[in-house]
Predicted model as a PDB file, atoms N, CA, C, CB and O in Angstrom, pLDDT in the B-factor column:
MODEL        1                                                                  
ATOM      1  N   MET A   1       3.306   2.970 -19.368  1.00 94.00           N  
ATOM      2  CA  MET A   1       3.321   3.465 -18.939  1.00 94.00           C  
ATOM      3  C   MET A   1       3.105   2.900 -17.442  1.00 94.00           C  
ATOM      4  CB  MET A   1       2.874   4.119 -19.562  1.00 94.00           C  
ATOM      5  O   MET A   1       3.678   1.812 -17.377  1.00 94.00           O  
ATOM      6  N   PRO A   2       2.356   3.305 -15.947  1.00 95.00           N  
ATOM      7  CA  PRO A   2       3.110   3.130 -15.015  1.00 95.00           C  
ATOM      8  C   PRO A   2       1.366   2.415 -14.312  1.00 95.00           C  
ATOM      9  CB  PRO A   2       4.165   4.674 -14.373  1.00 95.00           C  
ATOM     10  O   PRO A   2       0.617   2.856 -15.184  1.00 95.00           O  
ATOM     11  N   LEU A   3       0.739   1.891 -13.639  1.00 94.00           N  
ATOM     12  CA  LEU A   3       0.072   1.391 -13.254  1.00 94.00           C  
ATOM     13  C   LEU A   3      -0.516   1.998 -12.911  1.00 94.00           C  
ATOM     14  CB  LEU A   3       0.248   0.777 -12.814  1.00 94.00           C  
ATOM     15  O   LEU A   3      -1.627   1.724 -13.366  1.00 94.00           O  
ATOM     16  N   THR A   4      -0.581   3.219 -11.978  1.00 92.00           N  
ATOM     17  CA  THR A   4      -1.489   4.038 -11.245  1.00 92.00           C  
ATOM     18  C   THR A   4      -2.295   5.075 -12.386  1.00 92.00           C  
ATOM     19  CB  THR A   4      -0.583   4.890 -10.048  1.00 92.00           C  
ATOM     20  O   THR A   4      -3.354   5.676 -12.208  1.00 92.00           O  
ATOM     21  N   MET A   5      -1.240   5.065 -13.861  1.00 92.00           N  
ATOM     22  CA  MET A   5      -2.159   5.845 -14.767  1.00 92.00           C  
ATOM     23  C   MET A   5      -3.192   4.428 -15.690  1.00 92.00           C  
ATOM     24  CB  MET A   5      -0.955   7.005 -16.012  1.00 92.00           C  
ATOM     25  O   MET A   5      -3.377   4.408 -16.907  1.00 92.00           O  
ATOM     26  N   ALA A   6      -3.622   3.566 -14.866  1.00 93.00           N  
ATOM     27  CA  ALA A   6      -5.064   2.448 -15.509  1.00 93.00           C  
ATOM     28  C   ALA A   6      -6.580   3.297 -15.209  1.00 93.00           C  
ATOM     29  CB  ALA A   6      -5.187   0.533 -14.334  1.00 93.00           C  
ATOM     30  O   ALA A   6      -6.749   3.889 -14.143  1.00 93.00           O  
ATOM     31  N   LYS A   7      -6.934   3.287 -15.572  1.00 92.00           N  
ATOM     32  CA  LYS A   7      -8.296   3.715 -14.925  1.00 92.00           C  
ATOM     33  C   LYS A   7      -8.954   2.361 -14.301  1.00 92.00           C  
ATOM     34  CB  LYS A   7      -9.380   4.444 -16.133  1.00 92.00           C  
ATOM     35  O   LYS A   7      -8.380   1.276 -14.392  1.00 92.00           O  
ATOM     36  N   SER A   8     -10.816   2.610 -13.353  1.00 92.00           N  
ATOM     37  CA  SER A   8     -10.455   1.563 -12.529  1.00 92.00           C  
ATOM     38  C   SER A   8     -11.446   0.796 -13.615  1.00 92.00           C  
ATOM     39  CB  SER A   8     -10.744   1.631 -10.709  1.00 92.00           C  
ATOM     40  O   SER A   8     -11.989   1.337 -14.578  1.00 92.00           O  
ATOM     41  N   GLY A   9     -11.581  -1.000 -13.113  1.00 92.00           N  
ATOM     42  CA  GLY A   9     -11.906  -1.701 -14.233  1.00 92.00           C  
ATOM     43  C   GLY A   9     -11.219  -2.179 -15.527  1.00 92.00           C  
ATOM     44  O   GLY A   9     -11.728  -3.074 -16.201  1.00 92.00           O  
ATOM     45  N   GLU A  10     -10.313  -1.710 -15.799  1.00 91.00           N  
ATOM     46  CA  GLU A  10      -9.504  -1.861 -17.142  1.00 91.00           C  
ATOM     47  C   GLU A  10      -8.618  -2.800 -17.154  1.00 91.00           C  
ATOM     48  CB  GLU A  10      -8.791  -0.751 -17.534  1.00 91.00           C  
ATOM     49  O   GLU A  10      -7.740  -2.663 -16.303  1.00 91.00           O  
ATOM     50  N   GLU A  11      -8.511  -4.081 -18.100  1.00 95.00           N  
ATOM     51  CA  GLU A  11      -8.180  -4.698 -17.871  1.00 95.00           C  
ATOM     52  C   GLU A  11      -6.515  -4.729 -18.676  1.00 95.00           C  
ATOM     53  CB  GLU A  11      -9.187  -5.408 -17.899  1.00 95.00           C  
ATOM     54  O   GLU A  11      -6.333  -5.087 -19.840  1.00 95.00           O  
ATOM     55  N   ARG A  12      -5.441  -4.266 -17.725  1.00 96.00           N  
ATOM     56  CA  ARG A  12      -3.697  -4.411 -18.805  1.00 96.00           C  
ATOM     57  C   ARG A  12      -3.121  -5.390 -18.757  1.00 96.00           C  
ATOM     58  CB  ARG A  12      -2.398  -3.552 -18.499  1.00 96.00           C  
ATOM     59  O   ARG A  12      -3.189  -6.159 -17.798  1.00 96.00           O  
ATOM     60  N   GLU A  13      -2.678  -5.511 -19.411  1.00 97.00           N  
ATOM     61  CA  GLU A  13      -1.399  -6.952 -19.610  1.00 97.00           C  
ATOM     62  C   GLU A  13       0.011  -6.019 -18.992  1.00 97.00           C  
ATOM     63  CB  GLU A  13      -1.024  -7.650 -21.937  1.00 97.00           C  
ATOM     64  O   GLU A  13       0.032  -4.841 -19.352  1.00 97.00           O  
ATOM     65  N   ILE A  14       1.061  -6.454 -18.173  1.00 97.00           N  
ATOM     66  CA  ILE A  14       2.365  -6.079 -17.346  1.00 97.00           C  
ATOM     67  C   ILE A  14       3.079  -6.490 -18.726  1.00 97.00           C  
ATOM     68  CB  ILE A  14       2.822  -7.036 -15.660  1.00 97.00           C  
ATOM     69  O   ILE A  14       3.079  -7.536 -19.376  1.00 97.00           O  
ATOM     70  N   LYS A  15       3.617  -5.385 -18.884  1.00 97.00           N  
ATOM     71  CA  LYS A  15       5.172  -5.292 -20.099  1.00 97.00           C  
ATOM     72  C   LYS A  15       5.994  -5.605 -19.308  1.00 97.00           C  
ATOM     73  CB  LYS A  15       5.790  -3.771 -20.888  1.00 97.00           C  
ATOM     74  O   LYS A  15       6.460  -6.672 -19.706  1.00 97.00           O  
ATOM     75  N   ARG A  16       6.691  -5.166 -17.967  1.00 96.00           N  
ATOM     76  CA  ARG A  16       7.823  -4.521 -17.637  1.00 96.00           C  
ATOM     77  C   ARG A  16       7.513  -4.463 -15.613  1.00 96.00           C  
ATOM     78  CB  ARG A  16       7.885  -2.792 -18.699  1.00 96.00           C  
ATOM     79  O   ARG A  16       6.355  -4.611 -15.225  1.00 96.00           O  
ATOM     80  N   ILE A  17       8.249  -4.321 -14.937  1.00 95.00           N  
ATOM     81  CA  ILE A  17       8.331  -4.810 -14.030  1.00 95.00           C  
ATOM     82  C   ILE A  17       9.668  -3.661 -13.232  1.00 95.00           C  
ATOM     83  CB  ILE A  17       8.490  -6.377 -14.382  1.00 95.00           C  
ATOM     84  O   ILE A  17      10.677  -4.360 -13.323  1.00 95.00           O  
ATOM     85  N   GLY A  18      10.037  -2.501 -12.640  1.00 93.00           N  
ATOM     86  CA  GLY A  18      11.103  -1.347 -12.635  1.00 93.00           C  
ATOM     87  C   GLY A  18      11.422  -2.107 -11.071  1.00 93.00           C  
ATOM     88  O   GLY A  18      10.857  -2.963 -10.390  1.00 93.00           O  
ATOM     89  N   GLY A  19      12.754  -1.199 -10.936  1.00 91.00           N  
ATOM     90  CA  GLY A  19      12.465  -0.781  -9.275  1.00 91.00           C  
ATOM     91  C   GLY A  19      13.793  -1.562  -9.441  1.00 91.00           C  
ATOM     92  O   GLY A  19      14.396  -1.873 -10.468  1.00 91.00           O  
ATOM     93  N   ARG A  20      14.071  -1.787  -8.153  1.00 93.00           N  
ATOM     94  CA  ARG A  20      15.147  -2.614  -7.125  1.00 93.00           C  
ATOM     95  C   ARG A  20      15.220  -4.012  -7.497  1.00 93.00           C  
ATOM     96  CB  ARG A  20      14.702  -2.605  -5.500  1.00 93.00           C  
ATOM     97  O   ARG A  20      14.079  -4.280  -7.875  1.00 93.00           O  
ATOM     98  N   ASP A  21      16.077  -5.251  -7.615  1.00 94.00           N  
ATOM     99  CA  ASP A  21      15.781  -6.721  -7.176  1.00 94.00           C  
ATOM    100  C   ASP A  21      15.321  -6.948  -6.146  1.00 94.00           C  
ATOM    101  CB  ASP A  21      16.688  -7.494  -7.129  1.00 94.00           C  
ATOM    102  O   ASP A  21      14.932  -8.096  -5.933  1.00 94.00           O  
ATOM    103  N   GLY A  22      15.167  -5.704  -4.891  1.00 92.00           N  
ATOM    104  CA  GLY A  22      14.199  -6.749  -3.572  1.00 92.00           C  
ATOM    105  C   GLY A  22      12.437  -5.958  -4.610  1.00 92.00           C  
ATOM    106  O   GLY A  22      11.676  -6.625  -5.311  1.00 92.00           O  
ATOM    107  N   ALA A  23      12.340  -4.603  -4.339  1.00 90.00           N  
ATOM    108  CA  ALA A  23      11.247  -4.248  -5.433  1.00 90.00           C  
ATOM    109  C   ALA A  23      10.190  -5.579  -6.679  1.00 90.00           C  
ATOM    110  CB  ALA A  23      12.302  -3.208  -6.446  1.00 90.00           C  
ATOM    111  O   ALA A  23       9.012  -5.633  -7.032  1.00 90.00           O  
ATOM    112  N   ARG A  24      11.110  -6.210  -6.891  1.00 92.00           N  
ATOM    113  CA  ARG A  24      10.688  -6.824  -8.322  1.00 92.00           C  
ATOM    114  C   ARG A  24      10.549  -7.929  -7.266  1.00 92.00           C  
ATOM    115  CB  ARG A  24      11.823  -6.951  -9.927  1.00 92.00           C  
ATOM    116  O   ARG A  24       9.475  -7.950  -6.666  1.00 92.00           O  
ATOM    117  N   LYS A  25      11.283  -8.663  -7.011  1.00 93.00           N  
ATOM    118  CA  LYS A  25      10.559  -9.775  -6.105  1.00 93.00           C  
ATOM    119  C   LYS A  25       9.673  -9.904  -5.343  1.00 93.00           C  
ATOM    120  CB  LYS A  25      11.052 -10.192  -5.482  1.00 93.00           C  
ATOM    121  O   LYS A  25       8.996 -10.913  -5.150  1.00 93.00           O  
ATOM    122  N   PHE A  26       9.585  -8.655  -4.727  1.00 91.00           N  
ATOM    123  CA  PHE A  26       8.601  -8.792  -4.021  1.00 91.00           C  
ATOM    124  C   PHE A  26       7.127  -8.817  -5.224  1.00 91.00           C  
ATOM    125  CB  PHE A  26       8.733  -7.560  -2.866  1.00 91.00           C  
ATOM    126  O   PHE A  26       6.029  -9.372  -5.252  1.00 91.00           O  
ATOM    127  N   LEU A  27       7.655  -8.172  -5.822  1.00 93.00           N  
ATOM    128  CA  LEU A  27       6.078  -8.297  -6.856  1.00 93.00           C  
ATOM    129  C   LEU A  27       6.049  -9.430  -7.250  1.00 93.00           C  
ATOM    130  CB  LEU A  27       5.852  -7.409  -8.271  1.00 93.00           C  
ATOM    131  O   LEU A  27       5.032 -10.082  -7.013  1.00 93.00           O  
ATOM    132  N   GLU A  28       7.097 -10.015  -7.946  1.00 93.00           N  
ATOM    133  CA  GLU A  28       6.542 -11.176  -8.530  1.00 93.00           C  
ATOM    134  C   GLU A  28       6.233 -12.027  -7.550  1.00 93.00           C  
ATOM    135  CB  GLU A  28       7.346 -11.797  -9.459  1.00 93.00           C  
ATOM    136  O   GLU A  28       5.483 -12.907  -7.971  1.00 93.00           O  
ATOM    137  N   SER A  29       6.480 -12.128  -6.489  1.00 93.00           N  
ATOM    138  CA  SER A  29       5.861 -13.017  -5.236  1.00 93.00           C  
ATOM    139  C   SER A  29       4.785 -12.887  -5.039  1.00 93.00           C  
ATOM    140  CB  SER A  29       6.287 -12.877  -4.027  1.00 93.00           C  
ATOM    141  O   SER A  29       4.064 -13.838  -4.735  1.00 93.00           O  
ATOM    142  N   LEU A  30       4.375 -11.700  -5.153  1.00 92.00           N  
ATOM    143  CA  LEU A  30       2.466 -11.130  -5.409  1.00 92.00           C  
ATOM    144  C   LEU A  30       1.876 -11.583  -6.560  1.00 92.00           C  
ATOM    145  CB  LEU A  30       2.151  -9.369  -5.631  1.00 92.00           C  
ATOM    146  O   LEU A  30       0.700 -11.910  -6.718  1.00 92.00           O  
ATOM    147  N   GLY A  31       2.928 -11.579  -7.490  1.00 94.00           N  
ATOM    148  CA  GLY A  31       2.056 -12.611  -9.215  1.00 94.00           C  
ATOM    149  C   GLY A  31       1.820 -10.919 -10.543  1.00 94.00           C  
ATOM    150  O   GLY A  31       1.159 -10.472 -11.480  1.00 94.00           O  
ATOM    151  N   PHE A  32       2.715 -10.710  -9.801  1.00 95.00           N  
ATOM    152  CA  PHE A  32       2.632  -8.810 -10.960  1.00 95.00           C  
ATOM    153  C   PHE A  32       4.029  -9.470 -11.727  1.00 95.00           C  
ATOM    154  CB  PHE A  32       3.123  -6.394  -9.688  1.00 95.00           C  
ATOM    155  O   PHE A  32       5.192  -9.091 -11.585  1.00 95.00           O  
ATOM    156  N   VAL A  33       3.646 -10.290 -12.359  1.00 96.00           N  
ATOM    157  CA  VAL A  33       5.142 -11.044 -13.509  1.00 96.00           C  
ATOM    158  C   VAL A  33       4.841 -10.137 -15.055  1.00 96.00           C  
ATOM    159  CB  VAL A  33       4.868 -13.513 -13.985  1.00 96.00           C  
ATOM    160  O   VAL A  33       3.866  -9.385 -15.076  1.00 96.00           O  
ATOM    161  N   VAL A  34       5.541 -10.237 -16.046  1.00 96.00           N  
ATOM    162  CA  VAL A  34       5.796  -9.527 -17.192  1.00 96.00           C  
ATOM    163  C   VAL A  34       4.399 -11.078 -18.016  1.00 96.00           C  
ATOM    164  CB  VAL A  34       8.072  -9.341 -17.745  1.00 96.00           C  
ATOM    165  O   VAL A  34       4.599 -12.291 -18.086  1.00 96.00           O  
ATOM    166  N   GLY A  35       3.670 -10.607 -18.278  1.00 97.00           N  
ATOM    167  CA  GLY A  35       2.301 -10.877 -18.893  1.00 97.00           C  
ATOM    168  C   GLY A  35       0.767 -10.994 -18.302  1.00 97.00           C  
ATOM    169  O   GLY A  35      -0.352 -11.225 -18.761  1.00 97.00           O  
ATOM    170  N   ALA A  36       1.398 -10.683 -16.927  1.00 96.00           N  
ATOM    171  CA  ALA A  36      -0.027 -10.767 -15.946  1.00 96.00           C  
ATOM    172  C   ALA A  36      -0.765  -9.684 -16.533  1.00 96.00           C  
ATOM    173  CB  ALA A  36       0.152 -10.492 -14.136  1.00 96.00           C  
ATOM    174  O   ALA A  36      -0.368  -8.555 -16.823  1.00 96.00           O  
ATOM    175  N   VAL A  37      -2.591 -10.519 -16.742  1.00 96.00           N  
ATOM    176  CA  VAL A  37      -3.545  -9.772 -17.057  1.00 96.00           C  
ATOM    177  C   VAL A  37      -3.585  -8.511 -15.024  1.00 96.00           C  
ATOM    178  CB  VAL A  37      -5.181 -11.166 -17.652  1.00 96.00           C  
ATOM    179  O   VAL A  37      -3.354  -9.133 -13.988  1.00 96.00           O  
ATOM    180  N   VAL A  38      -3.723  -7.794 -14.987  1.00 97.00           N  
ATOM    181  CA  VAL A  38      -3.755  -6.540 -14.137  1.00 97.00           C  
ATOM    182  C   VAL A  38      -5.122  -6.459 -13.949  1.00 97.00           C  
ATOM    183  CB  VAL A  38      -3.132  -5.197 -14.753  1.00 97.00           C  
ATOM    184  O   VAL A  38      -5.649  -7.098 -14.860  1.00 97.00           O  
ATOM    185  N   SER A  39      -5.983  -5.968 -13.184  1.00 96.00           N  
ATOM    186  CA  SER A  39      -6.619  -4.738 -12.974  1.00 96.00           C  
ATOM    187  C   SER A  39      -6.684  -4.139 -12.028  1.00 96.00           C  
ATOM    188  CB  SER A  39      -7.552  -4.705 -13.192  1.00 96.00           C  
ATOM    189  O   SER A  39      -5.899  -4.447 -11.131  1.00 96.00           O  
ATOM    190  N   ILE A  40      -7.777  -2.864 -11.769  1.00 95.00           N  
ATOM    191  CA  ILE A  40      -7.679  -2.074 -10.911  1.00 95.00           C  
ATOM    192  C   ILE A  40      -9.468  -1.955 -10.197  1.00 95.00           C  
ATOM    193  CB  ILE A  40      -6.924  -0.753 -11.640  1.00 95.00           C  
ATOM    194  O   ILE A  40     -10.486  -1.541 -10.752  1.00 95.00           O  
ATOM    195  N   VAL A  41      -9.303  -2.417  -9.008  1.00 95.00           N  
ATOM    196  CA  VAL A  41     -10.751  -2.265  -8.746  1.00 95.00           C  
ATOM    197  C   VAL A  41     -11.047  -1.669  -7.936  1.00 95.00           C  
ATOM    198  CB  VAL A  41     -11.395  -3.140  -8.559  1.00 95.00           C  
ATOM    199  O   VAL A  41     -12.246  -1.459  -7.754  1.00 95.00           O  
ATOM    200  N   SER A  42      -9.493  -0.811  -6.585  1.00 95.00           N  
ATOM    201  CA  SER A  42     -10.408   0.672  -5.918  1.00 95.00           C  
ATOM    202  C   SER A  42      -9.383   1.752  -6.105  1.00 95.00           C  
ATOM    203  CB  SER A  42     -10.901   0.633  -3.975  1.00 95.00           C  
ATOM    204  O   SER A  42      -8.719   1.334  -7.054  1.00 95.00           O  
ATOM    205  N   GLU A  43      -8.871   2.925  -5.729  1.00 93.00           N  
ATOM    206  CA  GLU A  43      -8.360   3.612  -5.019  1.00 93.00           C  
ATOM    207  C   GLU A  43      -8.219   4.342  -4.245  1.00 93.00           C  
ATOM    208  CB  GLU A  43      -8.154   3.779  -5.195  1.00 93.00           C  
ATOM    209  O   GLU A  43      -9.022   5.264  -4.386  1.00 93.00           O  
ATOM    210  N   MET A  44      -7.475   4.482  -3.281  1.00 91.00           N  
ATOM    211  CA  MET A  44      -7.639   5.308  -2.388  1.00 91.00           C  
ATOM    212  C   MET A  44      -6.500   5.699  -1.864  1.00 91.00           C  
ATOM    213  CB  MET A  44      -8.396   4.923  -1.579  1.00 91.00           C  
ATOM    214  O   MET A  44      -5.588   4.933  -1.552  1.00 91.00           O  
ATOM    215  N   ASN A  45      -6.489   7.013  -1.728  1.00 89.00           N  
ATOM    216  CA  ASN A  45      -5.500   7.819  -1.426  1.00 89.00           C  
ATOM    217  C   ASN A  45      -3.857   7.504  -2.525  1.00 89.00           C  
ATOM    218  CB  ASN A  45      -5.366   7.525   0.293  1.00 89.00           C  
ATOM    219  O   ASN A  45      -2.740   7.793  -2.096  1.00 89.00           O  
ATOM    220  N   GLY A  46      -4.035   7.049  -3.552  1.00 85.00           N  
ATOM    221  CA  GLY A  46      -2.884   6.713  -4.707  1.00 85.00           C  
ATOM    222  C   GLY A  46      -2.618   5.185  -4.268  1.00 85.00           C  
ATOM    223  O   GLY A  46      -2.044   4.373  -4.994  1.00 85.00           O  
ATOM    224  N   ASN A  47      -2.933   5.008  -3.454  1.00 93.00           N  
ATOM    225  CA  ASN A  47      -2.550   3.361  -3.151  1.00 93.00           C  
ATOM    226  C   ASN A  47      -3.363   2.873  -3.867  1.00 93.00           C  
ATOM    227  CB  ASN A  47      -2.665   2.674  -1.702  1.00 93.00           C  
ATOM    228  O   ASN A  47      -3.850   3.778  -4.545  1.00 93.00           O  
ATOM    229  N   LEU A  48      -3.995   1.497  -4.214  1.00 95.00           N  
ATOM    230  CA  LEU A  48      -4.480   0.263  -5.033  1.00 95.00           C  
ATOM    231  C   LEU A  48      -4.790  -0.270  -5.458  1.00 95.00           C  
ATOM    232  CB  LEU A  48      -4.640  -0.179  -5.196  1.00 95.00           C  
ATOM    233  O   LEU A  48      -4.275  -0.515  -6.549  1.00 95.00           O  
ATOM    234  N   ILE A  49      -6.091  -1.073  -4.966  1.00 96.00           N  
ATOM    235  CA  ILE A  49      -6.282  -2.609  -4.871  1.00 96.00           C  
ATOM    236  C   ILE A  49      -6.224  -3.046  -6.032  1.00 96.00           C  
ATOM    237  CB  ILE A  49      -7.486  -3.120  -4.290  1.00 96.00           C  
ATOM    238  O   ILE A  49      -6.718  -2.173  -6.745  1.00 96.00           O  
ATOM    239  N   VAL A  50      -5.909  -3.885  -6.631  1.00 96.00           N  
ATOM    240  CA  VAL A  50      -5.871  -4.319  -7.681  1.00 96.00           C  
ATOM    241  C   VAL A  50      -6.377  -6.432  -7.810  1.00 96.00           C  
ATOM    242  CB  VAL A  50      -4.315  -3.735  -8.032  1.00 96.00           C  
ATOM    243  O   VAL A  50      -6.014  -7.387  -7.123  1.00 96.00           O  
ATOM    244  N   ASN A  51      -6.892  -6.374  -8.472  1.00 96.00           N  
ATOM    245  CA  ASN A  51      -7.341  -7.727  -9.005  1.00 96.00           C  
ATOM    246  C   ASN A  51      -5.567  -8.541  -9.639  1.00 96.00           C  
ATOM    247  CB  ASN A  51      -8.802  -7.337 -10.577  1.00 96.00           C  
ATOM    248  O   ASN A  51      -4.707  -7.868 -10.207  1.00 96.00           O  
ATOM    249  N   ILE A  52      -5.453  -9.786  -9.390  1.00 95.00           N  
ATOM    250  CA  ILE A  52      -4.823 -10.038 -10.474  1.00 95.00           C  
ATOM    251  C   ILE A  52      -4.115 -11.845 -10.323  1.00 95.00           C  
ATOM    252  CB  ILE A  52      -3.683  -8.701 -10.611  1.00 95.00           C  
ATOM    253  O   ILE A  52      -3.204 -11.895  -9.497  1.00 95.00           O  
ATOM    254  N   LYS A  53      -4.319 -12.688 -10.744  1.00 92.00           N  
ATOM    255  CA  LYS A  53      -4.050 -13.778 -11.663  1.00 92.00           C  
ATOM    256  C   LYS A  53      -5.300 -13.968 -10.002  1.00 92.00           C  
ATOM    257  CB  LYS A  53      -2.066 -14.704 -12.258  1.00 92.00           C  
ATOM    258  O   LYS A  53      -4.904 -14.089  -8.843  1.00 92.00           O  
ATOM    259  N   GLY A  54      -6.908 -13.926 -10.514  1.00 92.00           N  
ATOM    260  CA  GLY A  54      -7.840 -14.038  -9.022  1.00 92.00           C  
ATOM    261  C   GLY A  54      -7.687 -13.890  -8.482  1.00 92.00           C  
ATOM    262  O   GLY A  54      -8.051 -14.777  -7.711  1.00 92.00           O  
ATOM    263  N   SER A  55      -7.018 -12.806  -7.803  1.00 93.00           N  
ATOM    264  CA  SER A  55      -6.141 -12.489  -6.466  1.00 93.00           C  
ATOM    265  C   SER A  55      -6.741 -10.654  -5.932  1.00 93.00           C  
ATOM    266  CB  SER A  55      -3.988 -12.560  -7.046  1.00 93.00           C  
ATOM    267  O   SER A  55      -6.275  -9.812  -6.699  1.00 93.00           O  
ATOM    268  N   ARG A  56      -7.169 -10.367  -5.392  1.00 96.00           N  
ATOM    269  CA  ARG A  56      -7.126  -9.336  -4.780  1.00 96.00           C  
ATOM    270  C   ARG A  56      -5.571  -8.477  -4.285  1.00 96.00           C  
ATOM    271  CB  ARG A  56      -7.935  -9.758  -3.788  1.00 96.00           C  
ATOM    272  O   ARG A  56      -5.534  -8.441  -3.055  1.00 96.00           O  
ATOM    273  N   VAL A  57      -4.973  -8.153  -4.590  1.00 95.00           N  
ATOM    274  CA  VAL A  57      -3.673  -7.057  -3.689  1.00 95.00           C  
ATOM    275  C   VAL A  57      -3.744  -5.832  -3.440  1.00 95.00           C  
ATOM    276  CB  VAL A  57      -2.411  -6.871  -4.286  1.00 95.00           C  
ATOM    277  O   VAL A  57      -3.687  -5.172  -4.477  1.00 95.00           O  
ATOM    278  N   ALA A  58      -3.888  -4.965  -2.126  1.00 95.00           N  
ATOM    279  CA  ALA A  58      -3.429  -3.383  -2.069  1.00 95.00           C  
ATOM    280  C   ALA A  58      -1.936  -3.358  -2.527  1.00 95.00           C  
ATOM    281  CB  ALA A  58      -3.554  -2.669  -0.421  1.00 95.00           C  
ATOM    282  O   ALA A  58      -1.071  -4.185  -2.238  1.00 95.00           O  
ATOM    283  N   ILE A  59      -1.835  -2.438  -3.162  1.00 95.00           N  
ATOM    284  CA  ILE A  59      -0.084  -2.198  -3.213  1.00 95.00           C  
ATOM    285  C   ILE A  59      -0.340  -0.307  -3.343  1.00 95.00           C  
ATOM    286  CB  ILE A  59       1.011  -3.223  -5.137  1.00 95.00           C  
ATOM    287  O   ILE A  59      -1.243   0.477  -3.635  1.00 95.00           O  
ATOM    288  N   SER A  60       1.174  -0.278  -2.891  1.00 94.00           N  
ATOM    289  CA  SER A  60       1.622   1.332  -2.177  1.00 94.00           C  
ATOM    290  C   SER A  60       0.959   2.159  -3.585  1.00 94.00           C  
ATOM    291  CB  SER A  60       3.900   1.707  -1.849  1.00 94.00           C  
ATOM    292  O   SER A  60       0.177   1.557  -4.322  1.00 94.00           O  
ATOM    293  N   LYS A  61       1.233   3.129  -3.771  1.00 94.00           N  
ATOM    294  CA  LYS A  61       1.189   3.666  -4.748  1.00 94.00           C  
ATOM    295  C   LYS A  61       2.716   3.740  -5.370  1.00 94.00           C  
ATOM    296  CB  LYS A  61       0.492   4.817  -4.488  1.00 94.00           C  
ATOM    297  O   LYS A  61       2.714   3.599  -6.593  1.00 94.00           O  
ATOM    298  N   GLU A  62       4.087   3.941  -4.751  1.00 93.00           N  
ATOM    299  CA  GLU A  62       5.256   3.800  -4.927  1.00 93.00           C  
ATOM    300  C   GLU A  62       5.525   2.128  -6.184  1.00 93.00           C  
ATOM    301  CB  GLU A  62       5.842   3.795  -3.230  1.00 93.00           C  
ATOM    302  O   GLU A  62       6.007   1.894  -7.293  1.00 93.00           O  
ATOM    303  N   MET A  63       4.875   1.419  -5.116  1.00 93.00           N  
ATOM    304  CA  MET A  63       4.956  -0.151  -5.535  1.00 93.00           C  
ATOM    305  C   MET A  63       4.201  -0.442  -7.254  1.00 93.00           C  
ATOM    306  CB  MET A  63       3.911  -1.151  -4.140  1.00 93.00           C  
ATOM    307  O   MET A  63       4.606  -1.206  -8.129  1.00 93.00           O  
ATOM    308  N   ALA A  64       2.886   0.574  -7.272  1.00 94.00           N  
ATOM    309  CA  ALA A  64       2.803   0.530  -8.469  1.00 94.00           C  
ATOM    310  C   ALA A  64       3.548   1.784  -9.559  1.00 94.00           C  
ATOM    311  CB  ALA A  64       1.450   0.398  -8.519  1.00 94.00           C  
ATOM    312  O   ALA A  64       3.456   1.297 -10.686  1.00 94.00           O  
ATOM    313  N   ASN A  65       3.759   2.213  -9.591  1.00 94.00           N  
ATOM    314  CA  ASN A  65       4.385   3.256 -10.583  1.00 94.00           C  
ATOM    315  C   ASN A  65       5.814   2.633 -10.907  1.00 94.00           C  
ATOM    316  CB  ASN A  65       4.525   4.893  -9.876  1.00 94.00           C  
ATOM    317  O   ASN A  65       6.661   3.220 -11.581  1.00 94.00           O  
ATOM    318  N   LYS A  66       5.953   1.557 -10.425  1.00 94.00           N  
ATOM    319  CA  LYS A  66       7.783   0.495 -10.520  1.00 94.00           C  
ATOM    320  C   LYS A  66       6.987  -0.347 -12.261  1.00 94.00           C  
ATOM    321  CB  LYS A  66       8.222  -1.552  -8.243  1.00 94.00           C  
ATOM    322  O   LYS A  66       7.659  -0.541 -13.274  1.00 94.00           O  
ATOM    323  N   ILE A  67       5.296  -0.730 -12.099  1.00 95.00           N  
ATOM    324  CA  ILE A  67       4.667  -1.926 -12.408  1.00 95.00           C  
ATOM    325  C   ILE A  67       4.620  -1.424 -14.284  1.00 95.00           C  
ATOM    326  CB  ILE A  67       2.936  -2.196 -11.353  1.00 95.00           C  
ATOM    327  O   ILE A  67       3.481  -1.103 -13.946  1.00 95.00           O  
ATOM    328  N   MET A  68       4.692  -1.219 -15.171  1.00 97.00           N  
ATOM    329  CA  MET A  68       4.542  -0.609 -16.471  1.00 97.00           C  
ATOM    330  C   MET A  68       3.674  -1.704 -17.359  1.00 97.00           C  
ATOM    331  CB  MET A  68       6.072  -0.251 -17.135  1.00 97.00           C  
ATOM    332  O   MET A  68       3.901  -2.898 -17.554  1.00 97.00           O  
ATOM    333  N   ILE A  69       2.538  -0.811 -17.849  1.00 95.00           N  
ATOM    334  CA  ILE A  69       1.961  -1.420 -18.366  1.00 95.00           C  
ATOM    335  C   ILE A  69       1.331  -1.359 -19.869  1.00 95.00           C  
ATOM    336  CB  ILE A  69       1.422  -1.483 -17.604  1.00 95.00           C  
ATOM    337  O   ILE A  69       0.623  -2.278 -20.279  1.00 95.00           O  
TER     338      ILE A  69                                                      
ENDMDL                                                                          
END                                                                             
């Protein structure tokens, strides 16, 4: 299921990153890699603030839908 379906505060492991090469490389540069643990800090209008590898990152709903947990 996509990251947007996770509940706030839940820790989930990333299973797959979808999208085109450019989008995957961008997410990878932010730390979104297969096997990494991610949790949602907050949601605003579908956009997410997530905690990954000890950092908080804001991502759009479109990007979050490419991250499968």
